[in-house]
N, C-alpha and C positions, 0 to 999 in steps of 0.2 A: 424537340431538336436540341442537341447539345452544342456547346461552344468549346473550342480548343484554341491554343495559341502556339505560334512558332517564335523562338528566339534564337539568337546566334551568340557564340562565345566572344569575349573581348579580344581585341587584337593585341593588347598589351597585358603582361602578367599582372601589373599593378591595378588593373581595372576590374578585378573580380568582385570587389564589394559593390560596385555599380551594377554588375550583372546579377548579383544576388538580390539587390534591391529591386531590380526589374521583375524577377520571377516572384519575389515576395508580393509585390503589388498585383501582379497578374493572378496569383493563386487566390487572392481575396475574392475573386469573382467566380470561384468554384468551377473552374474549367474541368472538362472530362480528362484532359491531359495537357501537358506542355511539351512540345517537341523541341529538341536542341540540335542545331545544325553543326557541321564542321567544314573546314576548308577543303579545297581540291586535294585529292590524294590522301585524305585523312590527316592533313597538316595540323589540325587542331583537335585531334581525337582525345587527348588527355583533358583538354579544357571542356570538351563536350561531356566527358565522363564526370568531371568534377561538378559541373552545373546540374546535370541530370541527377546526380546523387543528392545534391543539395535540395533540389525540387522535391524529391521523395522523402528525405529524412527530416528536413527542416520545415518545408512548406506543406508536407503531408498531402502532396498532389502527385498523381501518376505522371511519370516522365517517359517520353519516347526518345530514344537516342538515335540520331541519324547514323547510318552505317554505310559508307560508300566503299567501292571495291576497285575502282579504275586503276589505282596505283598500289594495290595491296596484293600480297601473296596469300595463299591458303594458310600458311603458318601465322601470318600477321592477323588474319581474320579470326583464327582460333584463339589467339592471345587476347584479342579485343572481346570476344565472347566470354572468355574466362573472367576478364576484368568486370564486365557487365554483371555477370552472375555474382561476383564477390560483392558488388554494390547493390545487389537485389533489384537490378533493373531488368525487367522481363520483356519489354517491348522495344522493338527497333523498327525504323523506317529504312528498308533495304533499297539502296539506290546504286546505280553505276557511278554517278558523280561526274563532275567536270574534269576534263583532262588538265593536269597541272601544267603551268606554263613551261616548266623546265623538263618536261617529259618528252624524250625524243620520239621520232616516228617509229624507230625500231622497238623501243620500250612499249609504246602504245599498241603496236600491232602484235606484240608477243605477250601481252598481259594475261594473267592467269584467269581473270574473270572478264569475259568480253562484254557481258550485259548484266543488268540487274537480275534477270531470271536465273543466271548461273549462280549468282550469290544466294538467291532465295533457295534454290535446290541444295546448295552446299549447307546453308544454315539448317534446313529441315533435317538433313542427314547427320549433322554434327553438333547440334545444339538443341536446347529446349525453349529457345526464345520464341515469343509470339511475334509474328512478322506482319508489318504493314508495308504497303507499296504506294507508288505514285501513279497518277493517271493524268491524261491530257485532253481536256474537252475540245481543244482545237488541234489535236495531234501533236506528238513530239516533233521538235524542229528537225530531227534527223529521220523521221519516219516518212514512208512513201504515201501513207493514207491513214485515215481514221480507222478504216477496216483492219489494217495491219495492227494498229495499236490495240484495238478491241480483241483481236486474236490473242495477242500476248497477255492482255489483261486476264482473259479467260484461263490461259495456261498458268498464270501466276496464282489465280484462285484455285486451280486444280492442285497446285503444289502446296496449298495450305495458307495462303495469304488471308489474314483475318479481315482486313478492310483496306480501302484506298483513300489517299488524300489527293485532291485534284490540284493541278497547276492553277495559278490565279486566272481569273477571267473577269471581264467587265460587262458582259452581256448575259443575263440570266437565261435568255431564250436558247443560247448556244449550249448552256449546261443542261437545260431540260431535254433538248434534242439528243445530247450525248447520253443522258441517263436512259432515254427510251431505247437508243441503239444498244447500250450495254445490257439492258434487261432482255432485249431480243436475242442477244448472244448467250444468254444464260448466266450472266454475271449477277449474283444475288447477295454478295456480301456488301456491307455498308460502304457508300462513297461519300466522303466528307468534302464539302465544297470549299475550295481555297479562295479566300477573299483578302485583298490587300487594299487598305484605304490609301488613296493617292492624295498626299498633302502638298505636293509641289510638282510643277511641270517637269522639272529635271528628273524627279523620281520616276515619273511615268515613262519618259524616254528610255531610261536605263532598264526599267522592268520589261518593257516591250522588246527591246533588243536582246535581252537575255532569255526571255521565255517564249517569244514568238506569238504571244497572244495579241488579238486584234483590239483596236480602240473604236468602240461604237460612236456614232455621231453625237449621241447624248453626252458622253463623257468628253468628247473633243470640244463640244460647245461649252462645257463647264471650264475646261482649260483655257479656251479662248476668252471667256468672260472674266475669270478670276485669277488666271495664271500670273499676272503682273503684280498682284497684291498677295503677299505671303499669308497674312492673317485670313483674308477672305478665301484664298485657295484651300487653306487648311480646313476651314469650316465647311466649305462646299464638298471637299473630298471625303470628309467624315460622313456628311449627310448622304452622299452618293453611295458609299459602301454600306451604310446603315439601311438604306432603302433596298439595296441588293439582298441583304440578310432577311429583311422583313418579307420580301417576295419569296425567298427560298423557304422560309418557315411556312408560309401559306401553302406552298406546294408539297409540304411534308418531307423535305430533305432531312436525312438522318442527322447530319451535323455540319457545322461550319467551322473551318479552320482559318483563323485570322493570322495573316503574315504581319506581325507587329513591327518589324524593322527595329526592334528594341525600343519602341516608343510606347510604354505602357499607358501613358496619359491619353494617347489617341484611342487605344483599345478601350480604356475606361469610359471615355466619352461615348463610344459606340454602345457599350453595354448599358450605360445609364439611359441612353435614348431608346434602346430596345425595351 
């Protein structure tokens, strides 16, 4: 089983050295790759490119650049593909992306790429990029059912997606059930399990509201017991995520993708425990 990490670009231009220090630290643990997000509508795409390039050139680690399309035109996507090629970045995580707050209903409803699958098809026709995509063990928040999600996963695989990274989850049994359903649909490319260590009660609330993932009783009990003490909650959250990864490894999961929240020391503690 391999380990990979997700980081996000700095909000301020002057914080790049801190971002570089984060990826330098993470690269010391020999991840299969480090993925780099960007903001709604591609608002931080230049920062994503700079950090992804640094990961490959300076850290000598494979980088996966997030590429969203909700606020982009075909011309803009082609320009980003060109920039990625110029920086020798060959892997992207193709996503629709969150709707920007300043995007009007008219703009949203007339966007050139309605869904991530439209972006994937466009990339296959117009670039040589290797494409990864996302999947949702508890279904996408906008989806009607898990069956609908699986149908589109299979379509993405048919278009040439190399692997999937899952949305975070806190109950391994849900992920195993999802994997069984995916296999039954003929989805055979690797699915990397998305794990996020919860180190504060506030972090959990934010993550659940954004992702739609459920909170099992076991984790709720951890929050209830340790949530009021930041040091204890941090330790308990890291232990919970580490046990999740140990369980996934025993089940033969291809890879684990750790949502680091730009806290390399938390990821480091997990890796050492493993």
